[in-house]
N, C-alpha and C positions, 0 to 999 in steps of 0.2 A: 713795629712791622717790617716784616721781610719779603721783598718784591723777588717773584722770579721768574722768568718766561722761556721757555724754548720750543723745539718741534720735534715731535714723535712722526712714527711711519705709521700710515693707517693705513685701511684698506684698499690693494692697488698701488700698494705704494705712494699714495697719497701725503704731502706733509702738511704734519693737523698742527696747526698752533695750539700753544697751552698755556699757562699761567696760573699763581699759585700767589699768596696774600698767608705768610705763617706766624705767629706769632714767636715771642718771643723765651716763650718757658714752650715744653713738650706739650703737643694738642690737647686740650679737653673732648674735643670729636673732631671730624672731618665735615664739611660742607662739600660735596661734588654737584657743582651745576652745570644745567643744561639751558642753553638759553633758545631764543626765540627767534620766530621766522624773519630774514634776514638783518640779523641783529648780529653782535657778538661781547666773547667773555666780557669785553674793559664796560658794558656794562650794567655791571653789580655795585658797582660802587656801595650801594648801600649798603647790600648783605655785608661785603664785603668788613667796613666803618665800623658798620655796628656788631657782627660778630669776632671777629679780628681780637681787637681790645678783649674783647670778654673769654677769650685761651682759644676760641677754635679754630683751624685753617682751612681758609676757603683754594677750595681748586677747584677752574672750568678751563673747557676748551671752546676752540671756536672751529663749529662744524665743519664737514666739506664744503667747498663752495660757500664759506660767509667768512668775512674778517678778513682773516691773513691766509688763512691754510688755501690749500687747493683745492680744485675741483669747479666748472659751473658753476655762474653763480646760480642758488638758490634748488637748485637742479640737481636730484637722485634718479636712477631707474627703481630701485626700492629702501623704503626706508629701514629694511636692513642694515643698507653701507652704513647709516649714520649707529645703528648700534655697536656695528662693528667697530670703530675708530671708538666707544662712548667703552667697550669692554676693555678692550687696547688701554684704554687710561686706564682704567678701571683696577687692572691689575701693576702699572707701575706707580699710583696710588699707594693701592695696599701694600708694594714692594716697600715704599716707603716709612708708612706706619703699620706695622703687623698685628698691633694689640690694637689701636683704636677703631673706634664704632666709627661707618660713615653709612653718611645718611644724603638719598641721589634728593636734591630739589630740581626740581623739572616746570620751566616757565611758558605756557602758552603753546605751541611747535616742539617746546621741548619737553613739557609736559607728556605729548604722545610718543615721542624716541623715550623717557623715560617709564612708560605705563608697558611700554616693549620690552624697555633693558625688564626690569622686575618682573615682570612674568617670567624670563628664561632665567635671571638668579637672582632671585630673590634672596635665594637662601646666603647667600653673600652682603645684605645691605640688613640694617640697622634701624631703615625706616624710611620711608620718603615721604614730601613735601610735592605737591603738585599747583602752581598757581597758572592764572588762567587759561586755563584747561577745561577738560572735561571733555561729553560726550552726547549724541544725539542719537533718539530713540528712531528705531527701522520706521517708524509711524508720522515720526518729526521731518517739516522740509528739509531739504538737505542743506546742509552750511552753503551760502553765497559765496563766489567768485566775484571781484573786482569785475567791472567789463573788460571788452580785450583793449589792452594799450595801459590799462591803469593799474596804479601799485595800491595799497592799502594805506588805508584814509588814515594819517593820522590822529584826527582829531579823537579816536577809538583809544588810543592811548593813553592819558592821563590829560588832567583836570588842568596842570599847573604846567603856565605856558614855559618855560623854562627851560622844562624835558622836552617839548614839541622842539622847540628852536633847539637843542643841541642834537635832536636826531637826526632833523630835516638836513642838517649845515656838519653831518658826523661823514665821514667820507666811508668812513670800515660799514656803513651801513649800506644794505642793497634798497637803491628806492625804486628799481623799474618796477615790469609789471609780475604778477603774481603768473609762472608756470600753465602755460595750457594742460590741463588735463593733473594737475598738481595732485601727488602723490598722497599727500597727508588726509586727504576725503575720504581714500578708501582705506587708510589703517583706521578712522574714524570709526567706520563702520564695523572695522571685524573687529577692533576692540567691546564694541557692547556685548559680542559673544565669550570675550577671551578674559574681559579684565576679575571676572569672578573668581579665575585661581589665584588672585594677589589674598595673598595671607600676611603679610609683616605688616606692621604700624604703620599707619598712611595717615597725613594728613592736606585736606584739601582745601584752599584758600582761593579767593575767587573776589570783585568788583561784581554786585548788585545795579552795577549800572548800565549796562549793557547784556551782551545774551552768555556772559560767563557764569554770569550768576547760578538760569536754569543747567545749564549745561554740567556747571559742578556739582549738583544736587543730583541728576543721573548718575557722574562718574559714581559718585558717595552711595547712591544707592547699588548701585550693580558690584561693587564693591563685596564680598564675604568675610572681610578682616575680620575678629572680633575686639581689635582695636582698629576702631574708626574714628576723624573727628571730619566736621564741617564746618567753615568756618567763612561766612560773608560779610562783606563790609557796604553797608546800604551809602549807596551813592557813586565811586567806587570803581573806573574804569576798568582797561581793559591791564594796568601794567600797573598793579598795587605797590611792588616793590617800591616803584614811582611816583608814587600822587606823595599828593599835601600829607599827609594822616600814617605815611610811611613808619612814624617813629612805634605806632598802635601795630602794625601791621609787625614790623621786625622785635617789639615785644611778645606777641601773642607767638609767634615759631619759635622764638629762645623757650618760652615756659615748654613748649609744647615740646622739641630737641629735650630737656632737661628733666625732663621725666624721662623720657627715652633714653639716658645714657646710665 
């Protein structure tokens, strides 16, 4: 396995950190990872360690305001800033891999970014996988934010104490409060009306141990693609890639990806 890391110039000349893990031979396909709120690309080693030995290449960036990238921590004027960075990165990945199929993997906030990206650029992708994301119906109560001065609850991430401890002690993870007027919730309400535009193959994955299951059902219902799959895991929490049952999650994703290569 070959690991590479560097920076590229993103929207408004922000320095955006990215890294990749490459197999020894020509990759079977490309997995492009968009991480979640407050975290960074280095927290996806379960994905890396499962898929790279099987011939996949994994590419991931730190969104602006996250990890090693420039920007005010976890805050943007518009989620389109994230989409613009992702488009620049996609073009870089495509240049390195002109013929391989590229699948976008979006977790949590990264799934929102990935859905926005897919609506605009789905002809360039071969498939989309969302984890811990989803939508709420207009009639549902709005998603609640932590109280002023509070951050996200780590208890909702995983049932593995080691995962929680690593998250809480990770200096690259943002541990502060969610910004006032966090833009993601506006984007989720907008996506309810726009995701029916998505026609490419999509795998929607989530744990049923919290609200992700219900939100993922709504997303699956709203997608109009003829090739869509919903995979829910009873009792698993938000980070299904980091739950004790993650080997089964990885195996299910691998099966879906392999069928679409």
